[in-house]
N, C-alpha and C positions, 0 to 999 in steps of 0.2 A: 502418442496421446499427449495433448497439455497439463501439463500440473493443476491440479487442484486445489484449490489454498483459499482460506479466507480471508481478509483485513484484518491488524489490530488483536486483543490476547483472549477478549473473552465475545458471547453472543454478539449482546449490546454496539459492544465496539464495530466487529463485527458488520453488524446492520445499521450503523450509523453511517462508515465508512462506506458502503455500497451506498447509501442512498446519497450521498454526494456523487460518487461514480454516475450513476444511472443519470443524474439533473445536468452532468458535465463540468461539475465545480471541480470536481477533484481528477484532476489528468497527472498527476503524480505519486507516488509513495516515497518515502526513503525505510534504508535497514539497515541491520550494523553487517559490515564485510565480517567483524569476528564469530557475529553467529554464523552466516555462510560457511568459516572456515570452521567453527567448533560441530557443525554437524555434517560436515564437507558435503556439502550440496554445493553446485555450481551458480554464479553468478549469470544473475540474468542479461542475454545478450540482445541485442535488435533483432527484431522480426521473430523473438520467443514469443508464443500464447500461453494464456494461462485461462483458465476456468478459473473464475472467482464465486464464492458458495455465498449463501446468507449463513446467518447465523446459527439454525437451522441443521445446515450442509447443503441446504440446496442447490444445486447449478441455478446461479442467476446471468452472468454476465460472460463474455469471453473478451480475453483484453490480446492486446500485437503490444511490446515493449519497440517504444519508437527513439530513446535517448538513453544512452545509460553516463555515469559520471558517478567517478568514485573520489571525494573528496573529503578533507579533515572534517567533523562536524561544526568548528567556531567556523571553514569557512563554504558552508551553503548557504548557496544565495539567495538574495531576496526575491526574483522570480520563480525560484524552487519550491520555496518555504509559499509563496502565492499558488503555482498551481496543485500545493497538496491541500488547499480549501477547506483546512481545518478552521477553526476561532473566527479570528479578523483578517487571516489570511498574512500576515505580518509576519517578518523574520520573528519576533522575540516570542509570541506567541509560538510559532513554527518551536524555537530552541525549550520552551519552557515545557511542553505537550512532549520533545521526544527526548529530550531530560528523563523526567519521568516517567513514562514509559520503558525506557532501556534500565534506568535504575531498577524500576520495577519485575520486571519482564525478560529481559538480555544474559545470556549465560554468563557475559562477561563484564556487564555491568556498564556504567557510562565514563568517558573521560572527555575532556573537551578537545580533544587532538583523536579523537578515536573515528576508523575509518566509517564512512556511511555513503552506501550506495545509494546515489541518486536517481530512481528512474522515472522515465516518461512514458506514456504508453496513450492507444488512444482503443477509444471500446469497440470492437468490431461487429458483435450480437450480443442483446437483452432480451430476455425476460423478463416476465411480472407474474406475481401468484394472480390467478382466475378467482372466483366465490368459491371455485370448488376443491380448492388446493391444488390443484393442474396448473399445470406452468402452460402459461401463454407467449406465443411470441408475441412481441410488437414490433 
């Protein structure tokens, strides 16, 4: 069974990032390698599947990992930043957003040379909430 998880650290953040995934803008994400190590979780691998939850914990998509690269924070590429789809999609905004996020939410904080797991994915399946709150396949 694929792991189920939500993007971000709050329900609002999860919903915002999920919307970018569902519209096809967000095709990548980044995580702190330190957090994987701290939590004893395996690093995602090509071919892994994930069930993505919205901010209310409702399954909304199934993703497949298509590429993984682990690089220092200060060596994340412009292309990866653009693929994450956030803000103006530049490397500068990616760095600002992720430094703030890891300072606030990572168990080990932030460092300019911290190892970052850069993950590319594709959407295999998506659902949308229907008018009665039931999921509808689309």
